C-alpha positions as CSV (number, residue, x, y, z in Angstrom):
1,M,0.0,0.0,0.0
2,G,2.9,2.3,0.8
3,S,4.3,2.0,-2.7
4,F,0.8,2.5,-4.2
5,L,0.5,5.8,-2.3
6,H,4.0,6.8,-3.2
7,M,3.3,6.2,-6.9
8,L,0.1,8.3,-6.6
9,L,2.2,11.3,-5.6
10,T,4.1,11.0,-8.9
11,P,2.3,12.3,-11.9
12,G,1.7,9.5,-14.4
13,F,-0.4,6.5,-15.3
14,L,-1.5,5.7,-11.8
15,Q,-3.0,9.1,-11.2
16,H,-4.8,8.8,-14.6
17,A,-6.1,5.3,-13.5
18,L,-7.4,6.6,-10.2
19,L,-9.2,9.6,-11.8
20,A,-10.7,7.2,-14.4
21,A,-12.0,4.9,-11.6
22,L,-13.6,7.9,-9.8
23,L,-15.2,9.2,-12.9
24,A,-16.5,5.7,-13.8
25,G,-17.8,5.2,-10.3
26,F,-19.7,8.5,-10.4
27,A,-21.4,7.7,-13.7
28,C,-22.3,4.2,-12.8
29,G,-23.8,5.3,-9.5
30,I,-26.2,7.8,-11.2
31,V,-27.3,5.7,-14.2
32,G,-27.0,2.4,-12.4
33,T,-29.7,3.5,-10.0
34,Y,-32.2,3.9,-12.9
35,V,-31.0,0.5,-14.4
36,V,-31.8,-1.3,-11.1
37,V,-35.1,0.5,-10.3
38,R,-36.5,0.2,-13.8
39,R,-35.1,-3.3,-14.3
40,I,-33.5,-2.8,-17.6
41,G,-30.3,-4.7,-17.0
42,Y,-30.8,-6.9,-20.0
43,M,-31.3,-3.9,-22.3
44,A,-28.1,-2.3,-20.8
45,G,-26.3,-5.6,-21.6
46,G,-27.5,-5.4,-25.2
47,I,-26.2,-1.9,-25.5
48,A,-22.9,-2.6,-23.9
49,H,-22.0,-5.6,-26.1
50,S,-23.1,-4.1,-29.3
51,V,-20.5,-1.3,-28.8
52,L,-17.8,-3.7,-30.0
53,G,-19.3,-3.4,-33.5
54,G,-18.8,0.4,-33.6
55,M,-15.3,0.1,-32.2
56,G,-14.3,-2.5,-34.8
57,I,-15.6,-0.4,-37.6
58,A,-13.8,2.7,-36.2
59,Y,-10.5,0.7,-36.1
60,F,-11.0,-0.6,-39.6
61,L,-11.6,3.0,-40.9
62,G,-8.6,4.3,-38.9
63,A,-10.9,6.5,-36.6
64,D,-11.0,6.8,-32.9
65,P,-12.5,3.6,-31.4
66,L,-14.1,5.6,-28.5
67,L,-15.9,7.7,-31.1
68,G,-17.1,4.5,-32.7
69,A,-18.2,3.2,-29.3
70,V,-20.2,6.4,-28.6
71,I,-22.0,6.2,-32.0
72,A,-22.7,2.4,-31.7
73,A,-23.9,2.7,-28.1
74,L,-26.3,5.5,-28.9
75,L,-27.6,3.7,-32.1
76,A,-28.0,0.5,-30.1
77,A,-29.8,2.3,-27.3
78,L,-32.3,3.9,-29.7
79,A,-32.9,0.6,-31.5
80,I,-33.4,-1.4,-28.3
81,G,-35.6,1.3,-26.9
82,W,-37.8,1.4,-30.0
83,I,-38.0,-2.4,-30.0
84,S,-39.0,-2.4,-26.3
85,L,-41.8,0.1,-27.0
86,H,-43.2,-1.4,-30.2
87,W,-42.3,-5.1,-30.2
88,K,-42.7,-6.1,-26.6
89,Q,-43.6,-9.7,-27.3
90,H,-40.3,-10.3,-29.2
91,E,-38.1,-8.0,-27.0
92,D,-35.8,-10.6,-25.5
93,V,-35.1,-12.3,-28.8
94,I,-34.4,-9.1,-30.7
95,I,-32.2,-7.7,-27.9
96,S,-30.2,-10.9,-27.9
97,A,-29.8,-10.6,-31.7
98,V,-28.6,-7.0,-31.4
99,W,-26.2,-8.1,-28.7
100,A,-24.7,-10.9,-30.8
101,V,-24.7,-9.1,-34.1
102,G,-22.9,-6.1,-32.6
103,M,-20.1,-8.3,-31.2
104,A,-19.9,-10.4,-34.4
105,L,-19.5,-7.2,-36.5
106,G,-16.8,-6.0,-34.2
107,I,-14.9,-9.3,-34.5
108,L,-15.1,-9.3,-38.3
109,F,-13.9,-5.7,-38.7
110,I,-11.1,-6.3,-36.3
111,A,-10.0,-9.4,-38.2
112,R,-10.0,-7.4,-41.5
113,T,-8.1,-4.4,-40.0
114,P,-4.6,-4.2,-41.5
115,G,-2.0,-4.5,-38.7
116,Y,-4.4,-5.8,-36.1
117,N,-4.1,-3.8,-32.9
118,V,-4.1,-6.0,-29.8
119,D,-4.9,-3.0,-27.7
120,L,-8.6,-3.6,-28.6
121,L,-8.5,-6.4,-26.0
122,S,-8.3,-3.8,-23.3
123,F,-11.8,-2.6,-24.4
124,L,-13.1,-6.2,-23.9
125,F,-11.6,-6.8,-20.5
126,G,-10.6,-3.3,-19.4
127,N,-7.1,-1.8,-18.9
128,I,-7.4,1.1,-16.5
129,L,-3.6,1.6,-16.4
130,M,-3.7,2.6,-20.1
131,V,-6.0,5.5,-19.6
132,S,-4.7,8.6,-21.3
133,S,-5.4,12.3,-20.7
134,R,-7.7,12.3,-23.7
135,D,-9.6,9.3,-22.3
136,L,-10.0,11.2,-19.0
137,A,-11.3,14.3,-20.9
138,V,-13.9,12.1,-22.8
139,M,-15.0,10.4,-19.5
140,A,-15.3,13.8,-17.7
141,M,-17.4,15.2,-20.6
142,L,-19.7,12.1,-20.6
143,D,-20.1,12.3,-16.8
144,L,-21.1,16.0,-17.2
145,V,-23.7,15.1,-19.9
146,V,-25.2,12.5,-17.6
147,L,-25.2,14.8,-14.6
148,C,-26.8,17.7,-16.5
149,L,-29.6,15.5,-18.1
150,V,-30.4,13.8,-14.8
151,T,-30.5,17.2,-13.0
152,L,-32.7,18.8,-15.7
153,F,-35.2,15.8,-16.0
154,Y,-35.0,14.3,-12.5
155,K,-38.7,14.4,-11.9
156,Q,-39.6,13.1,-15.3
157,F,-37.2,10.1,-14.9
158,L,-38.6,9.5,-11.4
159,A,-42.2,9.4,-12.7
160,V,-41.2,7.1,-15.7
161,C,-39.4,4.7,-13.4
162,F,-42.1,4.3,-10.8
163,D,-45.5,5.0,-12.5
164,E,-45.7,5.3,-16.2
165,E,-49.5,5.8,-16.2
166,F,-49.3,8.6,-13.7
167,A,-46.5,10.2,-15.8
168,R,-48.7,10.1,-18.9
169,T,-51.6,11.8,-17.0
170,R,-49.2,14.6,-16.0
171,G,-48.2,15.1,-19.6
172,V,-44.8,13.4,-19.5
173,D,-43.7,11.9,-22.8
174,V,-42.9,8.4,-21.4
175,N,-41.5,7.0,-24.6
176,L,-39.1,10.0,-25.1
177,F,-37.7,9.7,-21.6
178,H,-37.5,5.9,-21.9
179,L,-35.3,6.4,-24.9
180,L,-33.3,9.2,-23.2
181,L,-32.7,6.9,-20.2
182,L,-31.3,4.2,-22.5
183,C,-29.0,6.9,-24.2
184,L,-27.7,7.7,-20.7
185,V,-27.0,4.0,-20.2
186,A,-25.1,4.0,-23.5
187,V,-23.0,7.0,-22.5
188,T,-22.2,5.4,-19.2
189,V,-21.2,2.2,-20.8
190,V,-18.7,4.0,-23.0
191,S,-17.2,5.8,-19.9
192,L,-16.8,2.4,-18.2
193,I,-15.1,0.6,-21.1
194,R,-11.5,1.5,-20.2
195,V,-12.1,0.7,-16.5
196,V,-13.7,-2.8,-16.5
197,G,-14.2,-3.6,-20.2
198,L,-17.3,-4.6,-22.1
199,I,-17.5,-8.0,-20.5
200,L,-17.8,-6.7,-17.0
201,V,-19.5,-3.4,-17.5
202,I,-23.0,-4.5,-16.6
203,A,-21.8,-5.7,-13.2
204,L,-20.2,-2.4,-12.3
205,L,-23.2,-0.5,-13.6
206,A,-25.7,-2.4,-11.5
207,L,-24.0,-3.7,-8.3
208,P,-23.3,-0.4,-6.4
209,A,-27.0,0.7,-6.9
210,A,-28.3,-2.8,-6.1
211,T,-26.2,-2.7,-2.9
212,M,-27.6,0.6,-1.8
213,R,-31.1,-0.5,-2.6
214,Q,-31.0,-2.9,0.4
215,F,-30.7,0.1,2.8
216,V,-32.1,3.2,1.0
217,R,-35.5,3.7,-0.5
218,S,-35.2,7.1,-2.2
219,I,-33.8,7.5,-5.7
220,L,-31.6,10.4,-4.6
221,G,-30.2,8.5,-1.7
222,M,-29.5,5.5,-3.9
223,M,-27.7,7.7,-6.4
224,V,-25.5,9.4,-3.8
225,G,-24.7,6.1,-2.1
226,A,-24.1,4.2,-5.3
227,C,-21.7,7.0,-6.6
228,L,-19.7,6.8,-3.4
229,L,-19.6,3.0,-3.5
230,G,-18.7,3.0,-7.2
231,M,-15.8,5.3,-6.6
232,L,-14.7,3.3,-3.5
233,F,-14.7,0.1,-5.4
234,G,-12.7,1.7,-8.2
235,A,-10.1,3.2,-6.0
236,T,-9.8,0.1,-3.7
237,G,-9.8,-2.3,-6.6
238,L,-7.0,-0.3,-8.3
239,A,-4.9,-0.4,-5.1
240,V,-5.5,-4.2,-4.7
241,S,-4.6,-4.9,-8.3
242,F,-1.5,-2.8,-8.0
243,A,-0.3,-4.7,-4.9
244,T,-1.2,-8.2,-6.3
245,D,-0.4,-7.6,-10.0
246,L,-3.9,-8.8,-11.0
247,P,-6.3,-7.3,-13.6
248,S,-7.9,-4.1,-12.2
249,G,-11.3,-4.5,-13.8
250,A,-11.8,-8.0,-12.5
251,I,-10.8,-6.9,-8.9
252,I,-13.1,-3.9,-9.0
253,V,-16.1,-6.0,-10.1
254,L,-15.2,-8.8,-7.5
255,L,-15.2,-6.2,-4.7
256,A,-18.6,-4.9,-5.9
257,G,-20.0,-8.4,-6.0
258,C,-18.8,-9.3,-2.5
259,A,-20.2,-6.0,-1.2
260,F,-23.6,-6.8,-2.8
261,L,-23.7,-10.3,-1.3
262,L,-22.8,-8.9,2.1
263,S,-25.5,-6.3,1.8
264,L,-28.1,-9.0,1.1
265,A,-27.0,-10.9,4.2
266,L,-27.0,-7.8,6.4
267,S,-30.4,-6.7,5.0
268,A,-31.9,-10.1,5.9
269,V,-30.4,-9.9,9.4
270,L,-31.9,-6.4,9.9
271,R,-35.3,-7.5,8.7
272,R,-35.4,-10.4,11.2
273,A,-34.3,-8.0,14.0
274,R,-37.1,-5.6,13.1
275,R,-39.7,-8.4,13.0
276,R,-38.4,-9.6,16.4
277,V,-38.7,-6.1,17.9
278,A,-42.2,-5.6,16.5
279,T,-43.3,-9.0,17.9
280,D,-41.9,-8.2,21.3
281,T,-43.5,-4.8,21.3
282,R,-46.9,-6.4,20.8
């Protein structure tokens, strides 16, 4: 731990990695709350894995893979959102198809790219130590977009998540905000790619919010707690991976998973204790 803290004092890759972990934790705390409450984890998975197609095409064309990721994520979000609104009975099958086709396209374009760049594997499994200043700027910009949209439309998202019929009676365009929410998921997925990779992104997106849901009932409370947890998991996972020389993304998700399991056990204990107190009071 001492060497980790010493390295943090020296400007370089480790400082970039820590900032990336904090930015990613902030974004996943905000958007992950909506993913958990609205139960759209499967849609988020479809969006995340279809991103590989955009990245593969960008590599093939010699463009920035993160730009391809943003475009592919937004297109997938709009497509999956439209499918969920209009083809509900076929939703699971079609989202699975979007998921698989996106990854297949990415693999094909990567295979046809002259001078294949193995750095693309870092997008699949994450490589937080390779985060550049430009990556940090992109992540900060995406976080700002998420924060601004959630702040501006907090009440509308709240109504859509908990009571669509009530939202419609109040004049809220439910379909529009459903699509906008999926676009926020897409933006967050892109910001998490460098940290944990496409394979593990859904876990980090959902687990901090799911952990906080065991103890907090308000959306705002879940968001604040999930942001703090996401940043804590990122920073702690980075320190552990530095000390053990293990992949950072896997360590971060493992910490988040263990915290979620502990929260389930603690929540069950607290419920039993409350029931016992209520019974004794009677």
